[in-house]
KEKE-3310 file (N, C-alpha, C; in steps of 0.2 Angstrom, whole numbers, plus 5000, padded with zeros to 4 digits):
npx = (4710:4708:4705:4715:4706:4702:4694:4683:4676:4662:4659:4647:4645:4633:4621:4608:4593:4587:4597:4607:4623:4635:4644:4659:4662:4656:4664:4677:4675:4672:4685:4693:4687:4690:4704:4706:4701:4710:4721:4716:4716:4708:4708:4704:4695:4681:4675:4661:4651:4641:4631:4625:4615:4602:4605:4619:4627:4642:4652:4665:4676:4690:4696:4693:4699:4713:4715:4713:4723:4734:4732:4733:4741:4740:4727:4719:4714:4700:4689:4671:4656:4666:4661:4663:4660:4661:4673:4688:4699:4713:4715:4709:4718:4730:4726:4723:4735:4743:4736:4740:4753:4754:4748:4758:4756:4743:4731:4715:4704:4688:4673:4658:4646:4636:4618:4609:4600:4599:4611:4620:4614:4617:4631:4632:4633:4628:4617:4615:4626:4635:4641:4649:4657:4664:4671:4681:4688:4693:4702:4711:4716:4723:4733:4740:4744:4753:4764:4764:4765:4751:4742:4725:4711:4696:4678:4673:4685:4699:4715:4732:4748:4747:4751:4756:4764:4771:4772:4761:4764:4761:4764:4760:4750:4738:4725:4710:4693:4678:4661:4644:4628:4622:4623:4632:4640:4647:4654:4662:4669:4677:4684:4690:4694:4703:4696:4680:4668:4655:4639:4641:4633:4634:4645:4647:4642:4651:4662:4659:4660:4673:4679:4673:4681:4693:4701:4710:4702:4708:4713:4702:4695:4687:4678:4668:4653:4638:4620:4616:4625:4630:4625:4631:4633:4641:4638:4634:4622:4609:4595:4594:4603:4598:4586:4593:4601:4592:4584:4593:4599:4588:4584:4595:4592:4579:4581:4590:4581:4571:4578:4581:4570:4565:4572:4576:4584:4584:4583:4569:4556:4551:4540:4544:4544:4543:4555:4564:4562:4566:4579:4588:4597:4611:4613:4623:4629:4647:4651:4640:4643:4655:4652:4643:4651:4660:4652:4650:4662:4663:4655:4662:4679:4682:4691:4691:4680:4666:4658:4644:4644:4631:4620:4620:4621:4628:4645:4652:4645:4646:4659:4660:4654:4663:4675:4672:4670:4684:4691:4685:4680:4689:4701:4698:4699:4712)
npy = (4743:4744:4758:4762:4764:4772:4766:4769:4773:4784:4794:4800:4800:4801:4799:4794:4792:4779:4770:4773:4776:4777:4792:4792:4779:4777:4785:4779:4766:4769:4774:4763:4754:4762:4762:4748:4746:4753:4743:4732:4736:4746:4764:4777:4789:4798:4812:4819:4835:4844:4856:4858:4848:4837:4824:4823:4824:4825:4838:4842:4839:4840:4838:4824:4819:4821:4812:4800:4801:4798:4784:4777:4772:4773:4778:4790:4805:4814:4828:4827:4830:4845:4861:4875:4889:4890:4892:4902:4907:4907:4900:4888:4884:4883:4872:4862:4860:4856:4843:4837:4836:4828:4816:4813:4818:4815:4822:4828:4841:4842:4850:4859:4872:4872:4871:4873:4885:4888:4884:4893:4905:4902:4903:4916:4922:4929:4919:4920:4924:4914:4907:4917:4921:4908:4907:4918:4912:4900:4905:4912:4901:4892:4900:4902:4889:4887:4894:4908:4925:4933:4946:4952:4960:4959:4956:4949:4945:4953:4953:4955:4952:4938:4921:4903:4892:4878:4873:4862:4845:4840:4845:4855:4859:4855:4844:4850:4847:4852:4852:4852:4854:4861:4874:4885:4878:4869:4878:4884:4873:4871:4883:4886:4874:4858:4848:4840:4835:4823:4818:4806:4808:4822:4825:4829:4842:4848:4847:4855:4867:4867:4868:4881:4889:4889:4879:4864:4848:4837:4841:4839:4832:4819:4814:4802:4804:4802:4801:4791:4781:4780:4770:4757:4741:4726:4709:4691:4687:4695:4698:4696:4706:4718:4719:4721:4732:4742:4750:4759:4766:4771:4780:4790:4794:4800:4810:4819:4822:4829:4840:4845:4849:4860:4862:4862:4852:4842:4827:4815:4812:4796:4782:4768:4755:4758:4764:4753:4746:4755:4755:4764:4759:4750:4735:4722:4707:4702:4701:4708:4721:4724:4725:4735:4746:4747:4752:4765:4770:4770:4781:4792:4797:4791:4794:4792:4783:4784:4776:4775:4773:4767:4776:4771:4758:4742:4742:4730:4722:4729:4727:4714:4715:4724:4717:4707:4715:4720:4708:4703:4713:4724:4719:4720:4732:4737)
npz = (5062:5079:5089:5103:5119:5134:5148:5162:5178:5183:5197:5209:5222:5229:5243:5247:5257:5257:5254:5263:5270:5283:5281:5282:5279:5267:5258:5261:5256:5242:5238:5240:5230:5219:5219:5217:5204:5197:5198:5190:5177:5172:5167:5170:5179:5184:5192:5199:5201:5211:5221:5237:5237:5243:5245:5247:5235:5227:5232:5230:5220:5217:5229:5233:5222:5225:5235:5228:5219:5228:5230:5218:5203:5189:5184:5175:5182:5183:5184:5182:5177:5182:5189:5181:5184:5198:5203:5207:5195:5197:5209:5206:5195:5203:5212:5203:5197:5208:5210:5198:5200:5212:5206:5197:5184:5179:5179:5174:5167:5166:5162:5164:5163:5172:5177:5187:5195:5208:5214:5209:5215:5229:5229:5226:5213:5197:5189:5175:5170:5169:5158:5151:5161:5163:5151:5152:5163:5158:5149:5157:5165:5157:5152:5164:5167:5157:5161:5161:5168:5173:5168:5168:5162:5164:5162:5173:5180:5187:5186:5192:5189:5191:5194:5193:5204:5211:5193:5183:5180:5167:5150:5136:5146:5158:5152:5145:5145:5138:5142:5136:5129:5119:5106:5111:5121:5113:5105:5115:5119:5107:5105:5117:5124:5125:5120:5119:5130:5132:5125:5112:5101:5099:5093:5078:5079:5087:5079:5069:5075:5078:5065:5062:5070:5064:5066:5064:5060:5065:5077:5085:5100:5110:5124:5130:5138:5144:5145:5137:5138:5151:5160:5158:5160:5162:5161:5164:5165:5160:5163:5177:5182:5177:5185:5197:5196:5191:5201:5206:5195:5191:5201:5199:5186:5187:5196:5189:5178:5185:5189:5176:5170:5164:5153:5136:5132:5142:5152:5151:5163:5169:5172:5183:5177:5163:5162:5164:5152:5143:5137:5142:5152:5148:5148:5146:5138:5138:5124:5118:5123:5118:5104:5105:5110:5099:5089:5094:5093:5079:5077:5082:5087:5100:5115:5128:5139:5149:5162:5173:5191:5198:5209:5226:5223:5228:5230:5231:5223:5211:5208:5203:5191:5185:5185:5176:5165:5163:5161:5149:5140:5140:5133:5120:5116:5116)
capx = (4713:4704:4709:4714:4701:4702:4688:4683:4669:4661:4656:4644:4645:4627:4620:4601:4591:4585:4603:4612:4629:4639:4648:4666:4662:4655:4670:4682:4673:4673:4692:4695:4685:4693:4711:4705:4700:4717:4725:4714:4716:4704:4713:4701:4690:4678:4672:4655:4651:4635:4632:4619:4610:4600:4608:4626:4630:4649:4653:4672:4679:4697:4698:4694:4704:4719:4715:4713:4730:4738:4730:4733:4747:4739:4721:4718:4709:4696:4682:4667:4660:4666:4657:4668:4659:4661:4680:4692:4704:4720:4714:4708:4724:4734:4724:4724:4743:4745:4734:4744:4760:4752:4747:4763:4754:4737:4725:4712:4699:4682:4669:4652:4644:4630:4611:4604:4601:4600:4618:4623:4612:4620:4638:4632:4635:4623:4616:4615:4633:4640:4645:4654:4662:4668:4675:4686:4691:4697:4708:4716:4719:4727:4739:4744:4748:4759:4770:4764:4763:4745:4737:4719:4706:4690:4671:4672:4691:4704:4721:4738:4754:4745:4756:4755:4770:4774:4768:4759:4769:4760:4766:4760:4746:4733:4720:4704:4688:4672:4655:4639:4623:4619:4629:4637:4644:4651:4658:4666:4674:4681:4688:4694:4696:4707:4692:4673:4665:4648:4636:4644:4629:4635:4652:4646:4641:4657:4667:4657:4663:4681:4680:4672:4686:4699:4706:4710:4698:4713:4714:4696:4695:4680:4677:4661:4650:4631:4614:4615:4630:4632:4623:4633:4635:4643:4635:4633:4615:4606:4589:4595:4606:4593:4582:4597:4603:4587:4582:4598:4600:4581:4585:4599:4589:4573:4583:4592:4576:4568:4583:4582:4563:4563:4577:4574:4589:4584:4580:4562:4554:4547:4539:4550:4543:4545:4563:4568:4561:4568:4585:4593:4602:4614:4615:4625:4635:4653:4651:4636:4646:4661:4649:4640:4656:4663:4647:4651:4668:4661:4652:4667:4685:4682:4698:4689:4673:4664:4652:4643:4643:4624:4619:4618:4622:4633:4651:4654:4642:4649:4666:4659:4653:4669:4680:4670:4672:4691:4693:4682:4679:4695:4706:4696:4701:4719)
capy = (4743:4747:4763:4761:4768:4772:4765:4770:4774:4790:4794:4806:4800:4802:4794:4795:4789:4772:4766:4777:4773:4782:4795:4790:4772:4777:4787:4774:4760:4771:4774:4756:4752:4765:4759:4741:4747:4754:4737:4727:4738:4753:4769:4783:4790:4804:4814:4824:4840:4849:4859:4859:4843:4834:4817:4823:4824:4827:4845:4844:4833:4840:4835:4817:4817:4820:4805:4795:4801:4794:4777:4774:4773:4773:4781:4797:4808:4820:4830:4824:4836:4850:4867:4880:4896:4890:4893:4907:4904:4906:4895:4882:4882:4880:4866:4856:4859:4851:4837:4834:4834:4822:4810:4813:4820:4811:4826:4831:4845:4842:4854:4863:4879:4871:4873:4874:4892:4888:4883:4900:4909:4900:4905:4923:4925:4929:4913:4922:4926:4908:4906:4922:4920:4902:4909:4921:4908:4896:4909:4913:4895:4890:4905:4901:4883:4888:4898:4915:4929:4935:4952:4951:4965:4956:4958:4945:4944:4958:4950:4958:4948:4931:4915:4897:4889:4875:4871:4855:4840:4839:4850:4862:4861:4849:4844:4853:4845:4856:4849:4856:4851:4866:4877:4889:4874:4866:4883:4885:4868:4872:4889:4887:4868:4854:4843:4840:4829:4823:4813:4805:4811:4829:4825:4833:4849:4851:4847:4861:4873:4867:4871:4888:4893:4889:4874:4857:4843:4832:4843:4838:4826:4818:4809:4800:4804:4804:4797:4785:4776:4780:4764:4752:4736:4719:4703:4685:4686:4702:4698:4697:4712:4723:4720:4723:4739:4747:4755:4764:4770:4775:4786:4795:4797:4804:4817:4823:4824:4834:4846:4848:4848:4866:4863:4858:4846:4838:4820:4814:4808:4790:4777:4763:4749:4761:4765:4747:4744:4760:4755:4769:4755:4746:4729:4718:4702:4705:4702:4714:4727:4725:4727:4742:4751:4748:4756:4771:4772:4772:4788:4797:4794:4792:4792:4789:4781:4784:4772:4777:4769:4769:4778:4766:4751:4740:4742:4723:4719:4732:4724:4708:4717:4728:4712:4704:4720:4720:4702:4701:4718:4728:4717:4721:4739:4738)
capz = (5068:5084:5092:5111:5122:5141:5151:5169:5181:5186:5204:5212:5229:5233:5248:5248:5263:5256:5254:5267:5273:5286:5276:5281:5276:5260:5255:5261:5251:5235:5237:5239:5224:5213:5219:5214:5196:5194:5198:5186:5170:5170:5166:5171:5184:5184:5198:5197:5205:5212:5227:5241:5235:5249:5246:5247:5229:5228:5230:5230:5216:5217:5236:5233:5217:5228:5239:5223:5217:5233:5230:5212:5199:5182:5182:5173:5187:5180:5186:5177:5175:5186:5187:5181:5187:5205:5205:5205:5190:5200:5214:5202:5192:5208:5215:5198:5197:5214:5209:5193:5204:5216:5202:5192:5177:5177:5180:5168:5170:5162:5166:5161:5167:5177:5175:5193:5197:5216:5215:5208:5220:5235:5228:5225:5207:5193:5185:5168:5168:5170:5152:5150:5167:5162:5146:5155:5168:5154:5146:5162:5168:5152:5152:5170:5167:5153:5165:5161:5173:5169:5169:5165:5164:5161:5166:5180:5184:5186:5189:5191:5190:5193:5192:5197:5205:5205:5187:5182:5177:5160:5146:5139:5152:5160:5147:5147:5141:5139:5141:5133:5125:5114:5102:5115:5124:5108:5103:5120:5118:5101:5106:5124:5127:5121:5118:5121:5134:5132:5121:5105:5096:5098:5089:5072:5080:5090:5074:5065:5078:5077:5058:5062:5074:5059:5068:5060:5063:5068:5084:5089:5104:5113:5130:5130:5145:5142:5148:5133:5139:5157:5164:5154:5164:5158:5165:5160:5167:5159:5166:5184:5183:5176:5191:5203:5195:5189:5206:5207:5189:5190:5205:5196:5180:5189:5199:5184:5174:5188:5188:5169:5167:5161:5148:5130:5131:5148:5152:5152:5168:5166:5178:5184:5172:5157:5162:5163:5145:5138:5134:5145:5154:5143:5152:5140:5139:5135:5117:5116:5125:5113:5098:5106:5110:5093:5086:5096:5090:5072:5077:5085:5089:5108:5118:5135:5139:5156:5164:5179:5196:5200:5216:5231:5221:5232:5226:5231:5217:5205:5207:5199:5184:5183:5184:5170:5159:5163:5158:5143:5136:5139:5128:5113:5114:5118)
cpx = (4709:4708:4709:4710:4702:4695:4689:4676:4669:4657:4653:4643:4639:4625:4613:4599:4590:4591:4609:4617:4632:4644:4656:4667:4661:4661:4676:4681:4674:4681:4695:4693:4689:4701:4711:4705:4707:4721:4723:4714:4712:4709:4710:4696:4688:4674:4667:4655:4644:4635:4625:4613:4609:4604:4616:4630:4637:4650:4660:4676:4687:4700:4699:4698:4711:4720:4716:4721:4735:4737:4731:4739:4746:4733:4722:4713:4706:4690:4677:4659:4660:4662:4661:4667:4660:4668:4683:4697:4711:4720:4713:4714:4729:4732:4725:4731:4745:4742:4738:4751:4759:4752:4753:4760:4748:4731:4722:4706:4694:4677:4663:4651:4639:4624:4606:4605:4602:4607:4622:4621:4616:4628:4638:4634:4629:4623:4617:4622:4638:4644:4650:4660:4667:4673:4682:4691:4696:4703:4713:4720:4724:4734:4744:4748:4754:4765:4770:4763:4757:4742:4731:4714:4700:4683:4671:4679:4696:4710:4727:4744:4752:4750:4754:4762:4769:4769:4766:4764:4768:4761:4762:4756:4742:4727:4714:4698:4681:4666:4650:4634:4619:4625:4634:4642:4649:4656:4663:4672:4679:4686:4693:4697:4701:4703:4685:4672:4658:4645:4640:4640:4630:4642:4652:4646:4647:4662:4665:4660:4670:4683:4679:4677:4693:4703:4705:4706:4702:4714:4708:4697:4688:4681:4670:4658:4643:4626:4613:4619:4632:4631:4624:4636:4636:4641:4634:4625:4611:4600:4590:4598:4602:4589:4586:4599:4598:4585:4587:4599:4593:4582:4589:4595:4583:4575:4586:4586:4572:4572:4582:4575:4561:4568:4575:4578:4588:4581:4573:4561:4550:4545:4544:4550:4545:4552:4566:4567:4564:4574:4590:4599:4605:4617:4616:4629:4641:4653:4646:4639:4652:4658:4646:4646:4659:4658:4648:4657:4668:4659:4657:4673:4686:4689:4697:4682:4671:4658:4651:4642:4636:4624:4617:4619:4628:4640:4654:4651:4644:4655:4665:4658:4659:4674:4678:4672:4680:4694:4691:4681:4685:4700:4704:4697:4708:4724)
cpy = (4747:4752:4762:4766:4767:4771:4766:4771:4781:4790:4801:4806:4801:4797:4795:4790:4782:4768:4769:4773:4778:4785:4793:4783:4772:4780:4782:4768:4763:4772:4768:4753:4755:4763:4752:4742:4749:4748:4732:4730:4744:4758:4776:4783:4797:4806:4820:4830:4844:4851:4860:4854:4839:4828:4817:4823:4828:4834:4847:4839:4834:4837:4827:4815:4817:4814:4800:4795:4797:4787:4774:4776:4775:4778:4788:4800:4814:4822:4828:4824:4841:4856:4873:4887:4896:4891:4900:4904:4903:4901:4888:4880:4880:4873:4860:4855:4855:4844:4833:4832:4828:4815:4809:4813:4816:4815:4828:4836:4845:4845:4857:4869:4878:4873:4874:4881:4892:4887:4890:4905:4908:4902:4912:4926:4925:4923:4914:4923:4920:4907:4911:4922:4914:4904:4913:4916:4903:4899:4910:4907:4892:4894:4903:4895:4883:4892:4905:4919:4933:4941:4951:4956:4963:4959:4955:4945:4950:4956:4955:4954:4941:4926:4909:4894:4884:4873:4864:4851:4840:4846:4850:4864:4855:4850:4846:4851:4849:4852:4854:4852:4855:4870:4881:4884:4871:4872:4884:4879:4869:4878:4889:4880:4864:4848:4844:4834:4829:4818:4812:4808:4819:4830:4830:4840:4852:4851:4853:4867:4873:4870:4879:4892:4893:4884:4868:4852:4838:4834:4841:4832:4825:4813:4808:4800:4806:4799:4791:4779:4775:4773:4758:4747:4729:4714:4697:4683:4693:4703:4700:4704:4718:4724:4723:4730:4744:4752:4761:4768:4774:4781:4791:4798:4802:4811:4821:4826:4829:4840:4849:4849:4855:4867:4859:4852:4841:4831:4820:4810:4802:4786:4772:4758:4752:4762:4758:4744:4749:4760:4760:4765:4750:4740:4723:4712:4705:4706:4707:4720:4729:4728:4734:4747:4752:4752:4763:4774:4773:4779:4793:4794:4795:4790:4790:4788:4780:4780:4774:4772:4771:4770:4773:4759:4748:4739:4734:4720:4722:4729:4718:4710:4721:4722:4708:4709:4720:4714:4701:4706:4722:4726:4719:4728:4741:4737)
cpz = (5073:5088:5100:5114:5130:5143:5159:5171:5183:5192:5206:5219:5233:5238:5251:5254:5262:5255:5258:5270:5277:5281:5276:5278:5269:5256:5255:5256:5244:5234:5236:5232:5218:5213:5215:5206:5193:5193:5192:5178:5168:5170:5167:5176:5184:5190:5197:5202:5205:5219:5231:5240:5242:5250:5246:5241:5230:5227:5229:5227:5217:5224:5236:5227:5220:5232:5234:5220:5221:5233:5224:5208:5191:5180:5180:5178:5184:5184:5180:5178:5181:5184:5187:5184:5195:5208:5203:5201:5193:5205:5211:5198:5197:5210:5210:5197:5202:5213:5203:5196:5208:5212:5197:5185:5175:5178:5174:5171:5164:5166:5161:5165:5172:5174:5181:5196:5205:5218:5215:5213:5227:5235:5227:5219:5202:5188:5177:5165:5167:5164:5151:5155:5166:5156:5148:5159:5164:5151:5151:5164:5163:5152:5158:5170:5162:5155:5164:5167:5170:5172:5165:5167:5160:5164:5173:5184:5182:5190:5187:5193:5193:5190:5196:5198:5211:5199:5187:5179:5169:5156:5139:5145:5153:5154:5149:5142:5143:5138:5139:5129:5120:5111:5106:5119:5119:5106:5109:5120:5113:5102:5112:5126:5123:5118:5121:5125:5134:5127:5114:5100:5094:5094:5083:5074:5083:5084:5070:5068:5078:5070:5058:5066:5069:5062:5063:5063:5067:5075:5088:5093:5108:5119:5130:5137:5143:5145:5143:5135:5146:5161:5160:5159:5161:5163:5161:5161:5166:5163:5174:5186:5182:5182:5197:5202:5194:5195:5207:5201:5189:5195:5202:5190:5182:5192:5194:5179:5178:5188:5181:5166:5163:5155:5142:5129:5137:5147:5153:5158:5165:5173:5177:5178:5165:5157:5161:5156:5140:5135:5137:5149:5149:5147:5147:5143:5136:5128:5114:5118:5120:5106:5099:5106:5103:5088:5088:5093:5082:5072:5078:5087:5097:5110:5125:5135:5147:5157:5171:5185:5199:5208:5220:5229:5225:5228:5226:5225:5210:5203:5202:5192:5181:5181:5177:5164:5158:5159:5151:5138:5134:5134:5121:5111:5116:5112)
residu = (MET:VAL:ARG:PRO:VAL:ARG:PHE:GLY:TYR:GLY:PHE:ASP:MET:ARG:ASN:PRO:GLU:GLN:TRP:HIS:ARG:PRO:TRP:PRO:ASP:LEU:TYR:ALA:GLU:HIS:LEU:ASP:PHE:ILE:ALA:TRP:THR:ASP:MET:ILE:GLY:PHE:GLU:ALA:VAL:TRP:LEU:ALA:GLU:HIS:HIS:GLY:ILE:ALA:ASP:GLY:TYR:LEU:PRO:SER:PRO:LEU:MET:ILE:GLY:ALA:ALA:ILE:ALA:ALA:ARG:THR:LYS:LYS:LEU:ARG:ILE:SER:THR:GLY:VAL:GLY:LEU:ALA:PRO:PHE:TYR:HIS:PRO:VAL:ARG:LEU:ALA:GLU:ASP:LEU:ALA:VAL:LEU:ASP:ILE:LEU:SER:ASN:GLY:ARG:ALA:GLU:PHE:ALA:PHE:GLY:ILE:GLY:TYR:LEU:LYS:LYS:GLU:ALA:ASP:ALA:TYR:GLY:PHE:ASP:PHE:ARG:SER:ARG:GLY:ARG:LEU:SER:ASP:GLU:LEU:LEU:GLN:ILE:VAL:ARG:ARG:LEU:TRP:GLN:GLY:GLU:ARG:VAL:ASP:PHE:ASP:GLY:THR:TYR:PHE:ASP:LEU:LYS:GLY:ALA:CYS:VAL:THR:PRO:LEU:PRO:VAL:GLN:LYS:PRO:HIS:ILE:PRO:MET:PHE:VAL:GLY:GLY:VAL:ALA:ALA:PRO:GLY:PHE:ARG:ARG:ALA:ALA:ARG:TYR:GLY:ASP:GLY:TYR:ILE:GLY:PRO:VAL:GLU:ASN:TRP:PRO:ALA:TYR:LEU:ALA:GLU:ILE:ARG:ALA:CYS:GLY:LYS:ASN:GLU:SER:GLU:ALA:ARG:ILE:VAL:SER:MET:SER:ALA:SER:ASP:MET:TRP:LEU:VAL:VAL:THR:GLU:ASP:PRO:GLU:LYS:THR:ILE:GLU:GLU:VAL:ALA:PRO:HIS:ALA:TYR:TYR:GLN:LEU:ASN:THR:TYR:ALA:GLU:TRP:GLN:GLU:ASP:GLU:SER:TRP:GLY:LEU:GLU:ARG:MET:ASP:PHE:GLU:THR:PHE:LYS:LYS:SER:GLY:ALA:MET:LYS:ILE:PHE:THR:PRO:ASP:GLN:ALA:ILE:ALA:TYR:ILE:ARG:SER:ARG:LEU:ASP:ALA:ALA:PRO:ILE:GLU:SER:PHE:CYS:MET:GLN:ALA:PRO:THR:GLY:PHE:PRO:LEU:SER:LYS:LEU:MET:GLU:HIS:ALA:GLU:LEU:PHE:ALA:LYS:LYS:VAL:LEU:PRO:ALA:PHE:ARG)
# end
């Protein structure tokens, strides 16, 4: 029996010069598209976060999450991924609680610790402390959502009598999914999160940390978000679609690769023709998509599967592919 899986799109709201749109138009078109996916059967949306990026990469996912909550009825609304060190825990807990209320219990918090030093410098905190800072934040946020009045004497936060009111709709708290690509991230997800968000390939390493924490493997959860799967597009004409999508996905890949060039886990830069042939884009017919997603479910018990809206790709064209996915792929996973 196939496990039900939520599907949806991730958005970074980037607006580079070669495909530039007036900012109000770009945001309005995205909200219309996201509301439409809610109506045709998609069940999730993820909102990315970076700061100070020249192409306008989304810096405020919770703000647009509130707009989405007002336009939708079913979508789970998640950061994807948010950057935990850039928040104060009480403010974060309050803002997400309000988002959960606006959406009637549909908020999720998926986050990492970030990897761009210039972002930490701009916000005025020590880049090297971001992991430890996030660990404290997660402990505080969870306690606040559970209705505690929190006193916390930590290295980064010193709180007296902190509380959140009103509390989130979801009980005992809003789900928290922790991202990571190395052992500290898997450990953080196991200790402080409700699940892991990231590549399916990291499921065994996350499970090992679950066991190391003394938790039962049945508690482990995963949301699929990775470069392996993010550019999955369903079409009846793969050759045509590859040519249409490739410049937009290539832009995303190469900027991530540039940011991650000093990381052992980073994406590799490649020329355009190599990229098209690399398999990074999963341009599938409906039947191929179903088979591929089933293979991913064989590797891990995915509960939600994120596909990326390619930067600058016209949403009117993406609608055609999303509609085909909803008609011919979604029913296989219900």
